[in-house]
PARO-894402 format. One record per residue: residue in one letter; chain; x, y, z of N, C-alpha, C in turn. Coordinates in steps of 0.1 Angstrom, whole numbers, plus 5000, padded with zeros to 4 digits. Layout:
N
+---------+--------+------+------+------+-------+-------+-------+------+------+------+
| residuo | cadena | n_px | n_py | n_pz | ca_px | ca_py | ca_pz | c_px | c_py | c_pz |
+---------+--------+------+------+------+-------+-------+-------+------+------+------+
|       A |      A |    X |    Y |    Z |     X |     Y |     Z |    X |    Y |    Z |
...
+---------+--------+------+------+------+-------+-------+-------+------+------+------+
//
This chain:
166
+---------+--------+------+------+------+-------+-------+-------+------+------+------+
| residuo | cadena | n_px | n_py | n_pz | ca_px | ca_py | ca_pz | c_px | c_py | c_pz |
+---------+--------+------+------+------+-------+-------+-------+------+------+------+
|       M |      A | 3519 | 5130 | 5588 |  3513 |  5127 |  5575 | 3503 | 5116 | 5576 |
|       K |      A | 3506 | 5106 | 5585 |  3496 |  5095 |  5587 | 3483 | 5100 | 5592 |
|       K |      A | 3483 | 5110 | 5600 |  3470 |  5116 |  5605 | 3463 | 5125 | 5596 |
|       V |      A | 3471 | 5131 | 5587 |  3465 |  5141 |  5578 | 3456 | 5135 | 5567 |
|       L |      A | 3461 | 5123 | 5562 |  3453 |  5117 |  5551 | 3439 | 5112 | 5556 |
|       P |      A | 3438 | 5106 | 5568 |  3424 |  5102 |  5572 | 3415 | 5114 | 5575 |
|       I |      A | 3421 | 5125 | 5580 |  3413 |  5137 |  5583 | 3409 | 5143 | 5570 |
|       L |      A | 3418 | 5144 | 5560 |  3415 |  5149 |  5547 | 3404 | 5141 | 5540 |
|       S |      A | 3405 | 5128 | 5541 |  3395 |  5119 |  5535 | 3381 | 5121 | 5542 |
|       L |      A | 3381 | 5123 | 5555 |  3368 |  5126 |  5562 | 3362 | 5139 | 5558 |
|       V |      A | 3371 | 5150 | 5556 |  3366 |  5163 |  5552 | 3360 | 5162 | 5538 |
|       V |      A | 3366 | 5155 | 5528 |  3361 |  5153 |  5515 | 3348 | 5145 | 5515 |
|       A |      A | 3348 | 5135 | 5523 |  3335 |  5127 |  5524 | 3324 | 5135 | 5529 |
|       S |      A | 3327 | 5143 | 5539 |  3316 |  5151 |  5545 | 3311 | 5161 | 5536 |
|       F |      A | 3320 | 5168 | 5528 |  3316 |  5177 |  5518 | 3308 | 5171 | 5507 |
|       T |      A | 3312 | 5159 | 5503 |  3304 |  5152 |  5492 | 3290 | 5148 | 5497 |
|       A |      A | 3289 | 5144 | 5510 |  3276 |  5140 |  5515 | 3267 | 5153 | 5517 |
|       A |      A | 3273 | 5164 | 5521 |  3265 |  5176 |  5522 | 3261 | 5181 | 5509 |
|       Q |      A | 3269 | 5180 | 5499 |  3266 |  5184 |  5485 | 3254 | 5176 | 5480 |
|       A |      A | 3255 | 5162 | 5482 |  3244 |  5153 |  5478 | 3231 | 5157 | 5485 |
|       Q |      A | 3231 | 5160 | 5498 |  3219 |  5164 |  5505 | 3213 | 5177 | 5499 |
|       S |      A | 3222 | 5186 | 5496 |  3218 |  5199 |  5490 | 3211 | 5196 | 5477 |
|       E |      A | 3217 | 5188 | 5468 |  3211 |  5184 |  5455 | 3198 | 5178 | 5457 |
|       D |      A | 3197 | 5168 | 5467 |  3184 |  5161 |  5469 | 3173 | 5171 | 5473 |
|       A |      A | 3177 | 5181 | 5482 |  3167 |  5191 |  5487 | 3163 | 5200 | 5475 |
|       A |      A | 3172 | 5203 | 5466 |  3169 |  5212 |  5455 | 3159 | 5205 | 5445 |
|       I |      A | 3162 | 5192 | 5442 |  3154 |  5185 |  5433 | 3140 | 5183 | 5439 |
|       K |      A | 3139 | 5179 | 5452 |  3126 |  5177 |  5458 | 3118 | 5190 | 5458 |
|       E |      A | 3125 | 5201 | 5460 |  3118 |  5214 |  5460 | 3112 | 5217 | 5446 |
|       T |      A | 3119 | 5214 | 5436 |  3114 |  5216 |  5422 | 3102 | 5207 | 5420 |
|       L |      A | 3103 | 5195 | 5424 |  3092 |  5185 |  5422 | 3080 | 5189 | 5430 |
|       Q |      A | 3082 | 5194 | 5442 |  3071 |  5198 |  5451 | 3065 | 5210 | 5446 |
|       N |      A | 3072 | 5220 | 5440 |  3066 |  5231 |  5433 | 3057 | 5227 | 5423 |
|       Y |      A | 3060 | 5217 | 5415 |  3052 |  5212 |  5404 | 3039 | 5206 | 5410 |
|       I |      A | 3041 | 5197 | 5420 |  3030 |  5190 |  5426 | 3020 | 5200 | 5432 |
|       D |      A | 3025 | 5209 | 5441 |  3017 |  5219 |  5448 | 3011 | 5229 | 5438 |
|       G |      A | 3019 | 5234 | 5429 |  3014 |  5243 |  5419 | 3002 | 5238 | 5411 |
|       G |      A | 3003 | 5226 | 5407 |  2992 |  5219 |  5400 | 2980 | 5217 | 5409 |
|       A |      A | 2982 | 5212 | 5421 |  2971 |  5209 |  5430 | 2963 | 5221 | 5434 |
|       T |      A | 2970 | 5233 | 5436 |  2963 |  5245 |  5441 | 2961 | 5255 | 5431 |
|       G |      A | 2966 | 5254 | 5419 |  2965 |  5264 |  5408 | 2975 | 5275 | 5409 |
|       D |      A | 2985 | 5273 | 5417 |  2996 |  5283 |  5419 | 3005 | 5284 | 5407 |
|       T |      A | 3003 | 5292 | 5398 |  3011 |  5293 |  5385 | 3025 | 5298 | 5388 |
|       A |      A | 3027 | 5305 | 5399 |  3041 |  5310 |  5402 | 3049 | 5297 | 5406 |
|       S |      A | 3043 | 5288 | 5414 |  3050 |  5276 |  5417 | 3053 | 5267 | 5405 |
|       L |      A | 3044 | 5267 | 5396 |  3046 |  5259 |  5383 | 3057 | 5265 | 5375 |
|       N |      A | 3058 | 5279 | 5374 |  3068 |  5286 |  5367 | 3082 | 5283 | 5374 |
|       R |      A | 3082 | 5282 | 5387 |  3095 |  5279 |  5394 | 3100 | 5265 | 5391 |
|       A |      A | 3091 | 5256 | 5388 |  3094 |  5242 |  5386 | 3099 | 5239 | 5372 |
|       F |      A | 3093 | 5246 | 5362 |  3096 |  5243 |  5348 | 3105 | 5252 | 5342 |
|       Y |      A | 3114 | 5247 | 5333 |  3122 |  5256 |  5324 | 3112 | 5262 | 5314 |
|       P |      A | 3115 | 5275 | 5310 |  3105 |  5282 |  5302 | 3102 | 5276 | 5288 |
|       T |      A | 3111 | 5268 | 5283 |  3108 |  5262 |  5270 | 3105 | 5247 | 5271 |
|       A |      A | 3102 | 5243 | 5283 |  3098 |  5228 |  5285 | 3086 | 5225 | 5276 |
|       N |      A | 3086 | 5212 | 5272 |  3074 |  5206 |  5265 | 3068 | 5195 | 5273 |
|       L |      A | 3055 | 5193 | 5271 |  3048 |  5182 |  5278 | 3043 | 5173 | 5267 |
|       R |      A | 3046 | 5160 | 5268 |  3042 |  5151 |  5257 | 3034 | 5139 | 5262 |
|       S |      A | 3025 | 5135 | 5254 |  3016 |  5124 |  5257 | 3011 | 5117 | 5244 |
|       L |      A | 3003 | 5107 | 5245 |  2997 |  5101 |  5234 | 2982 | 5104 | 5234 |
|       A |      A | 2976 | 5109 | 5223 |  2962 |  5111 |  5222 | 2957 | 5105 | 5208 |
|       N |      A | 2949 | 5095 | 5209 |  2944 |  5088 |  5197 | 2956 | 5083 | 5189 |
|       G |      A | 2965 | 5077 | 5196 |  2977 |  5071 |  5189 | 2987 | 5080 | 5183 |
|       R |      A | 2986 | 5093 | 5186 |  2995 |  5103 |  5181 | 3002 | 5110 | 5193 |
|       V |      A | 3015 | 5113 | 5191 |  3022 |  5120 |  5201 | 3018 | 5135 | 5201 |
|       T |      A | 3014 | 5140 | 5212 |  3011 |  5154 |  5214 | 3022 | 5161 | 5221 |
|       S |      A | 3024 | 5174 | 5218 |  3034 |  5182 |  5224 | 3028 | 5196 | 5228 |
|       T |      A | 3028 | 5199 | 5241 |  3023 |  5211 |  5246 | 3034 | 5220 | 5252 |
|       P |      A | 3035 | 5232 | 5248 |  3045 |  5241 |  5254 | 3041 | 5243 | 5269 |
|       V |      A | 3051 | 5244 | 5278 |  3048 |  5246 |  5292 | 3040 | 5258 | 5295 |
|       K |      A | 3042 | 5269 | 5287 |  3034 |  5281 |  5289 | 3019 | 5279 | 5287 |
|       E |      A | 3016 | 5271 | 5277 |  3002 |  5268 |  5274 | 2996 | 5259 | 5285 |
|       F |      A | 3004 | 5249 | 5290 |  3000 |  5241 |  5301 | 2997 | 5249 | 5313 |
|       I |      A | 3006 | 5258 | 5317 |  3005 |  5266 |  5329 | 2993 | 5276 | 5327 |
|       G |      A | 2991 | 5281 | 5315 |  2980 |  5290 |  5312 | 2966 | 5283 | 5313 |
|       R |      A | 2966 | 5270 | 5312 |  2953 |  5262 |  5313 | 2951 | 5256 | 5327 |
|       T |      A | 2960 | 5260 | 5336 |  2958 |  5255 |  5350 | 2945 | 5259 | 5356 |
|       P |      A | 2937 | 5250 | 5361 |  2924 |  5254 |  5366 | 2925 | 5263 | 5378 |
|       K |      A | 2917 | 5273 | 5379 |  2917 |  5282 |  5391 | 2913 | 5273 | 5403 |
|       G |      A | 2921 | 5274 | 5413 |  2919 |  5265 |  5425 | 2926 | 5252 | 5424 |
|       G |      A | 2932 | 5249 | 5412 |  2940 |  5237 |  5410 | 2933 | 5225 | 5405 |
|       A |      A | 2941 | 5214 | 5403 |  2936 |  5202 |  5397 | 2930 | 5192 | 5408 |
|       N |      A | 2931 | 5196 | 5420 |  2926 |  5188 |  5431 | 2932 | 5174 | 5431 |
|       W |      A | 2945 | 5173 | 5429 |  2952 |  5160 |  5429 | 2960 | 5159 | 5442 |
|       T |      A | 2964 | 5146 | 5445 |  2973 |  5143 |  5455 | 2985 | 5138 | 5448 |
|       G |      A | 2997 | 5144 | 5449 |  3009 |  5140 |  5442 | 3019 | 5134 | 5451 |
|       R |      A | 3027 | 5125 | 5445 |  3038 |  5120 |  5453 | 3050 | 5117 | 5444 |
|       I |      A | 3062 | 5118 | 5449 |  3074 |  5115 |  5442 | 3076 | 5100 | 5443 |
|       V |      A | 3076 | 5093 | 5432 |  3078 |  5079 |  5432 | 3093 | 5076 | 5433 |
|       S |      A | 3101 | 5083 | 5425 |  3115 |  5081 |  5425 | 3122 | 5093 | 5417 |
|       Y |      A | 3135 | 5094 | 5420 |  3143 |  5104 |  5412 | 3157 | 5099 | 5412 |
|       S |      A | 3165 | 5104 | 5402 |  3179 |  5101 |  5402 | 3186 | 5112 | 5394 |
|       Y |      A | 3199 | 5114 | 5397 |  3206 |  5124 |  5390 | 3221 | 5122 | 5391 |
|       L |      A | 3228 | 5128 | 5382 |  3243 |  5128 |  5382 | 3247 | 5141 | 5375 |
|       G |      A | 3255 | 5148 | 5381 |  3260 |  5161 |  5375 | 3249 | 5170 | 5373 |
|       T |      A | 3246 | 5174 | 5360 |  3235 |  5184 |  5358 | 3223 | 5178 | 5351 |
|       A |      A | 3222 | 5164 | 5351 |  3211 |  5158 |  5345 | 3204 | 5149 | 5355 |
|       G |      A | 3190 | 5148 | 5354 |  3183 |  5140 |  5363 | 3170 | 5135 | 5357 |
|       S |      A | 3163 | 5126 | 5364 |  3150 |  5122 |  5360 | 3141 | 5119 | 5372 |
|       A |      A | 3128 | 5120 | 5371 |  3119 |  5117 |  5382 | 3107 | 5111 | 5377 |
|       V |      A | 3100 | 5103 | 5385 |  3087 |  5097 |  5383 | 3078 | 5102 | 5394 |
|       L |      A | 3067 | 5108 | 5390 |  3057 |  5113 |  5399 | 3043 | 5107 | 5396 |
|       E |      A | 3035 | 5106 | 5406 |  3022 |  5101 |  5405 | 3012 | 5111 | 5410 |
|       M |      A | 3002 | 5115 | 5402 |  2992 |  5124 |  5406 | 2978 | 5117 | 5407 |
|       Q |      A | 2973 | 5115 | 5419 |  2960 |  5108 |  5421 | 2949 | 5118 | 5421 |
|       L |      A | 2939 | 5115 | 5412 |  2927 |  5123 |  5412 | 2915 | 5113 | 5416 |
|       D |      A | 2903 | 5118 | 5416 |  2892 |  5109 |  5421 | 2890 | 5097 | 5413 |
|       A |      A | 2890 | 5097 | 5400 |  2887 |  5086 |  5392 | 2899 | 5079 | 5385 |
|       F |      A | 2910 | 5086 | 5384 |  2922 |  5081 |  5377 | 2934 | 5088 | 5382 |
|       K |      A | 2946 | 5085 | 5376 |  2958 |  5091 |  5380 | 2966 | 5094 | 5367 |
|       F |      A | 2975 | 5104 | 5369 |  2985 |  5107 |  5359 | 2998 | 5102 | 5364 |
|       V |      A | 3006 | 5096 | 5356 |  3020 |  5093 |  5359 | 3029 | 5101 | 5350 |
|       D |      A | 3038 | 5108 | 5356 |  3047 |  5117 |  5349 | 3061 | 5112 | 5350 |
|       F |      A | 3068 | 5112 | 5338 |  3082 |  5109 |  5337 | 3089 | 5122 | 5333 |
|       L |      A | 3096 | 5127 | 5342 |  3102 |  5140 |  5340 | 3117 | 5140 | 5338 |
|       S |      A | 3122 | 5148 | 5329 |  3136 |  5151 |  5327 | 3139 | 5164 | 5334 |
|       L |      A | 3150 | 5163 | 5341 |  3155 |  5175 |  5349 | 3168 | 5179 | 5345 |
|       M |      A | 3171 | 5192 | 5346 |  3185 |  5197 |  5343 | 3188 | 5207 | 5354 |
|       K |      A | 3200 | 5207 | 5359 |  3205 |  5218 |  5368 | 3210 | 5229 | 5360 |
|       I |      A | 3203 | 5240 | 5361 |  3207 |  5252 |  5353 | 3211 | 5263 | 5363 |
|       G |      A | 3224 | 5267 | 5363 |  3229 |  5275 |  5373 | 3228 | 5268 | 5386 |
|       N |      A | 3221 | 5273 | 5396 |  3220 |  5266 |  5409 | 3206 | 5259 | 5411 |
|       D |      A | 3198 | 5260 | 5400 |  3184 |  5255 |  5401 | 3182 | 5243 | 5393 |
|       W |      A | 3174 | 5233 | 5398 |  3169 |  5222 |  5391 | 3156 | 5226 | 5384 |
|       K |      A | 3155 | 5223 | 5371 |  3143 |  5226 |  5364 | 3137 | 5214 | 5356 |
|       I |      A | 3124 | 5213 | 5355 |  3118 |  5203 |  5347 | 3119 | 5208 | 5332 |
|       V |      A | 3126 | 5200 | 5324 |  3128 |  5204 |  5310 | 3119 | 5196 | 5300 |
|       S |      A | 3113 | 5185 | 5305 |  3104 |  5177 |  5297 | 3095 | 5169 | 5306 |
|       R |      A | 3083 | 5168 | 5302 |  3073 |  5159 |  5309 | 3067 | 5150 | 5299 |
|       V |      A | 3068 | 5137 | 5301 |  3061 |  5127 |  5293 | 3052 | 5121 | 5303 |
|       F |      A | 3039 | 5120 | 5300 |  3029 |  5116 |  5310 | 3019 | 5107 | 5303 |
|       T |      A | 3012 | 5099 | 5312 |  3001 |  5090 |  5308 | 2990 | 5090 | 5318 |
|       R |      A | 2978 | 5088 | 5314 |  2967 |  5087 |  5323 | 2964 | 5072 | 5325 |
|       A |      A | 2962 | 5068 | 5337 |  2961 |  5054 |  5340 | 2949 | 5052 | 5350 |
|       D |      A | 2945 | 5039 | 5351 |  2935 |  5036 |  5362 | 2941 | 5039 | 5375 |
|       K |      A | 2933 | 5043 | 5385 |  2938 |  5047 |  5398 | 2947 | 5037 | 5405 |
|       N |      A | 2943 | 5024 | 5404 |  2951 |  5014 |  5411 | 2961 | 5007 | 5403 |
|       Q |      A | 2963 | 5011 | 5391 |  2973 |  5005 |  5382 | 2987 | 5008 | 5387 |
|       P |      A | 2995 | 4997 | 5390 |  3009 |  5000 |  5395 | 3019 | 5005 | 5385 |
|       I |      A | 3029 | 5012 | 5389 |  3039 |  5016 |  5380 | 3050 | 5005 | 5380 |
|       T |      A | 3054 | 5002 | 5368 |  3065 |  4992 |  5367 | 3078 | 4999 | 5367 |
|       S |      A | 3087 | 4995 | 5376 |  3100 |  5001 |  5377 | 3110 | 4990 | 5377 |
|       V |      A | 3120 | 4991 | 5369 |  3131 |  4981 |  5368 | 3144 | 4989 | 5369 |
|       G |      A | 3153 | 4984 | 5378 |  3165 |  4992 |  5379 | 3176 | 4983 | 5384 |
|       G |      A | 3188 | 4988 | 5385 |  3199 |  4981 |  5390 | 3206 | 4972 | 5381 |
|       G |      A | 3201 | 4970 | 5369 |  3208 |  4962 |  5359 | 3220 | 4969 | 5353 |
|       K |      A | 3229 | 4961 | 5348 |  3240 |  4967 |  5342 | 3240 | 4964 | 5327 |
|       A |      A | 3241 | 4975 | 5319 |  3240 |  4973 |  5304 | 3253 | 4967 | 5299 |
|       A |      A | 3251 | 4958 | 5289 |  3262 |  4952 |  5283 | 3268 | 4961 | 5272 |
|       V |      A | 3280 | 4966 | 5274 |  3286 |  4975 |  5265 | 3299 | 4970 | 5260 |
|       T |      A | 3301 | 4969 | 5247 |  3314 |  4965 |  5241 | 3324 | 4977 | 5242 |
|       Q |      A | 3335 | 4975 | 5248 |  3345 |  4986 |  5250 | 3354 | 4985 | 5238 |
|       K |      A | 3356 | 4997 | 5232 |  3366 |  4998 |  5222 | 3379 | 5004 | 5228 |
|       K |      A | 3390 | 5000 | 5223 |  3402 |  5006 |  5228 | 3406 | 5017 | 5218 |
|       S |      A | 3407 | 5029 | 5223 |  3411 |  5040 |  5214 | 3419 | 5050 | 5222 |
|       A |      A | 3425 | 5059 | 5215 |  3432 |  5069 |  5222 | 3423 | 5078 | 5229 |
|       A |      A | 3427 | 5084 | 5240 |  3419 |  5093 |  5248 | 3416 | 5105 | 5240 |
|       K |      A | 3403 | 5109 | 5241 |  3399 |  5122 |  5234 | 3399 | 5133 | 5243 |
|       P |      A | 3403 | 5145 | 5238 |  3402 |  5157 |  5247 | 3388 | 5159 | 5252 |
|       K |      A | 3387 | 5164 | 5264 |  3374 |  5167 |  5270 | 3368 | 5179 | 5263 |
|       P |      A | 3355 | 5178 | 5259 |  3349 |  5189 |  5252 | 3347 | 5201 | 5261 |
|       K |      A | 3346 | 5213 | 5255 |  3344 |  5225 |  5263 | 3330 | 5225 | 5269 |
|       S |      A | 3320 | 5218 | 5263 |  3307 |  5217 |  5268 | 3302 | 5203 | 5265 |
|       D |      A | 3291 | 5199 | 5272 |  3286 |  5186 |  5270 | 3277 | 5186 | 5257 |
|       D |      A | 3282 | 5179 | 5247 |  3275 |  5179 |  5234 | 3266 | 5167 | 5233 |
|       G |      A | 3265 | 5159 | 5243 |  3257 |  5147 |  5243 | 3264 | 5134 | 5237 |
|       W |      A | 3276 | 5136 | 5232 |  3284 |  5125 |  5226 | 3297 | 5124 | 5233 |
+---------+--------+------+------+------+-------+-------+-------+------+------+------+
//
């Protein structure tokens, strides 16, 4: 019994590490499909990256704009946007994730804040919030802090059949 527990722990840890590597690869593939699809004008790659009902949001003249992904993909320039993209960061847990991407063009850059969801076995971009910025303007990123949350003592609630967001 003393030998079984360490071996079982090692097997579980190996499986968890392999699963995390698989999730990392799947997320990076989705993000790369978006970067490459936009850079080259490959609408098939863009369609693989985005969920069909995704929306793209930005500010124009002080107002929030919303563009359906089908319209965005339909406006993809033939030959692409001629950008160089990079994944700045991404994070995920379960079926939800987020990513920050930077798309450098000749005179400016776009910074994309993406919401991701794992649907079936595939990660999809479900929302893109983006801004246009000066080419050399740095992205501000703050992380690692712990939110102060007041804990209430209450009876345990039954687990919902699906994630309702609450």
